[in-house]
TIZAGU-589072 format. One line per 3 residues: number of its first residue (from 1); their letters; for each residue x, y, z of C-alpha. Coordinates in steps of 0.5 Angstrom, whole numbers, plus 500, padded with zeros to 3 digits. Layout:
BEGIN
NUM	A	X/Y/Z ~ ...
//
This chain:
BEGIN
1	XXX	514/349/595 ~ 510/352/589 ~ 504/350/591
4	XXX	505/353/598 ~ 507/360/595 ~ 501/360/591
7	XXX	497/359/597 ~ 500/364/601 ~ 499/369/595
10	XXX	492/368/594 ~ 491/368/602 ~ 494/374/603
13	XXX	490/377/597 ~ 484/375/600 ~ 486/378/607
16	XXX	488/384/604 ~ 481/385/599 ~ 477/383/605
19	XXX	480/388/610 ~ 479/393/604 ~ 472/392/604
22	XXX	471/392/611 ~ 474/398/612 ~ 470/401/606
25	XXX	463/398/609 ~ 464/401/616 ~ 468/407/615
28	XXX	465/413/618 ~ 466/420/615 ~ 470/425/619
31	XXX	466/431/617 ~ 459/432/614 ~ 462/435/608
34	XXX	466/429/606 ~ 465/426/600 ~ 462/419/600
37	XXX	467/416/596 ~ 472/417/601 ~ 470/411/604
40	XXX	473/407/598 ~ 478/412/595 ~ 483/412/600
43	XXX	490/409/602 ~ 487/403/604 ~ 486/402/596
46	XXX	493/400/595 ~ 492/394/599 ~ 488/390/594
49	XXX	492/393/588 ~ 499/391/591 ~ 496/384/593
52	XXX	493/383/586 ~ 500/385/583 ~ 504/380/588
55	XXX	499/374/586 ~ 500/375/579 ~ 508/376/580
58	XXX	508/369/584 ~ 504/365/579 ~ 508/368/573
61	XXX	515/366/577 ~ 512/359/579 ~ 510/357/572
64	XXX	512/351/569 ~ 519/352/567 ~ 520/358/570
67	XXX	523/356/577 ~ 527/351/574 ~ 530/356/569
70	XXX	531/361/575 ~ 534/356/580 ~ 538/351/575
73	XXX	534/345/579 ~ 528/341/578 ~ 522/343/582
76	XXX	521/339/589 ~ 516/335/586 ~ 520/332/580
79	XXX	527/333/584 ~ 527/325/586 ~ 522/323/581
82	XXX	524/317/577 ~ 528/318/571 ~ 526/317/564
85	XXX	528/318/556 ~ 524/323/553 ~ 524/323/545
88	XXX	521/330/542 ~ 515/329/538 ~ 514/337/537
91	XXX	515/343/540 ~ 512/350/540 ~ 514/357/543
94	XXX	509/359/549 ~ 510/366/548 ~ 513/367/555
97	XXX	520/370/555 ~ 525/370/561 ~ 531/375/560
100	XXX	529/375/552 ~ 530/367/552 ~ 523/363/550
103	XXX	519/358/554 ~ 518/352/550 ~ 513/347/550
106	XXX	515/340/548 ~ 511/334/546 ~ 515/328/548
109	XXX	514/320/548 ~ 517/318/554 ~ 520/311/556
112	XXX	519/310/563 ~ 524/306/568 ~ 520/300/567
115	XXX	519/301/559 ~ 512/304/560 ~ 511/309/554
118	XXX	506/315/555 ~ 505/322/552 ~ 508/328/556
121	XXX	509/335/555 ~ 514/340/559 ~ 515/347/559
124	XXX	522/350/559 ~ 526/356/558 ~ 531/354/552
127	XXX	537/359/551 ~ 537/362/544 ~ 544/359/542
130	XXX	541/352/544 ~ 534/352/540 ~ 537/349/534
133	XXX	539/343/538 ~ 532/342/539 ~ 529/337/534
136	XXX	524/332/533 ~ 527/325/534 ~ 532/328/540
139	XXX	532/324/546 ~ 533/327/553 ~ 533/325/560
142	XXX	526/327/563 ~ 524/327/570 ~ 517/324/571
145	XXX	511/322/576 ~ 508/316/576 ~ 502/319/579
148	XXX	502/324/573 ~ 505/322/567 ~ 503/327/563
151	XXX	507/332/565 ~ 515/332/566 ~ 521/336/567
154	XXX	527/336/563 ~ 533/333/568 ~ 537/338/571
157	XXX	541/334/576 ~ 547/333/571 ~ 548/326/573
160	XXX	550/323/567 ~ 552/316/570 ~ 544/315/572
163	XXX	542/318/565 ~ 547/313/561 ~ 544/307/566
166	XXX	537/309/564 ~ 539/309/556 ~ 543/302/557
169	XXX	537/299/560 ~ 532/301/555 ~ 537/299/549
172	XXX	537/292/553 ~ 530/292/553 ~ 529/293/546
175	XXX	535/288/544 ~ 539/293/541 ~ 545/291/546
178	XXX	546/286/551 ~ 549/287/558 ~ 555/284/556
181	XXX	556/289/551 ~ 554/294/556 ~ 560/291/561
184	XXX	565/292/555 ~ 563/299/554 ~ 564/301/562
187	XXX	570/297/563 ~ 574/296/556 ~ 579/300/554
190	XXX	577/306/550 ~ 581/307/543 ~ 580/310/536
193	XXX	578/306/530 ~ 577/307/523 ~ 571/305/519
196	XXX	573/300/513 ~ 567/298/511 ~ 559/298/512
199	XXX	554/294/511 ~ 546/294/512 ~ 543/287/513
202	XXX	536/290/512 ~ 534/288/519 ~ 530/294/522
205	XXX	528/294/530 ~ 523/299/533 ~ 526/304/527
208	XXX	533/303/528 ~ 537/299/522 ~ 542/294/524
211	XXX	549/295/521 ~ 555/291/521 ~ 561/296/521
214	XXX	568/293/519 ~ 574/297/524 ~ 581/297/524
217	XXX	582/299/532 ~ 589/302/534 ~ 591/299/541
220	XXX	594/304/546 ~ 601/302/544 ~ 600/304/537
223	XXX	599/297/534 ~ 592/295/530 ~ 587/290/529
226	XXX	581/289/525 ~ 575/287/527 ~ 567/287/526
229	XXX	562/290/530 ~ 554/290/529 ~ 550/295/532
232	XXX	543/298/531 ~ 543/305/529 ~ 537/310/528
235	XXX	537/313/521 ~ 540/320/523 ~ 546/316/526
238	XXX	548/312/520 ~ 553/318/518 ~ 557/317/524
241	XXX	559/310/521 ~ 561/312/514 ~ 567/309/511
244	XXX	573/313/513 ~ 570/316/519 ~ 574/315/526
247	XXX	570/313/532 ~ 571/311/539 ~ 571/304/541
250	XXX	571/300/547 ~ 574/293/548 ~ 577/288/553
253	XXX	584/286/552 ~ 583/278/553 ~ 577/279/547
256	XXX	579/283/542 ~ 573/280/537 ~ 568/284/541
259	XXX	568/291/540 ~ 563/296/542 ~ 562/303/539
262	XXX	560/309/542 ~ 556/314/538 ~ 552/319/541
265	XXX	545/318/542 ~ 543/325/539 ~ 548/324/533
//
């Protein structure tokens, strides 16, 4: 779609300029007193001016991140592209704004659907109110094309279930969780739990630290039970399991010893 619009704009501009040149070169004065410049300084001069303005506007409004900001949807080439996880490395303003909202160039390390990793960039318009949420280490779902892995778009589908599946597969590949625990998180009872103890065995895996969290879980009927849950967490998420914190836990009634904690990815 974007390529079609740009091609049409360029073709239209080429035709307008060609017609203007043809008219100027073949112009016949209506009087011998008419200045020679009238062959070029006439109403047809508006054609290349309008055509050039349209080309600039089309390229500006179909730039990376602009179309998605205007439509709230991914562009056609990325709409059905595979979903991956992008970890922010850095970000810088491009100098372009849309309705006073800055366009940001984001540098990602992307993990693809099959575990492949590659560097990529995305340009997107970020509301000023959300700019503070963007920081190195933040993980965001992205759409990528395997044939052009260097360019990605933030996923705008709103499909949280698909993003969660991609995250689960990534955690399983890295050994941070198991399919059994993913099943508990999906089918288990959601309950509140209080952190009673926190120990750090010292095991580090891919930048994540292993923690053992002692919990007192409250059942739906108000009764409680004590258990322990082991989990790999990034350093930024350790604060969410400090002693005294209330966390969300999932468990199966037939196996209360196996409890899965739910902690936001970008906590």
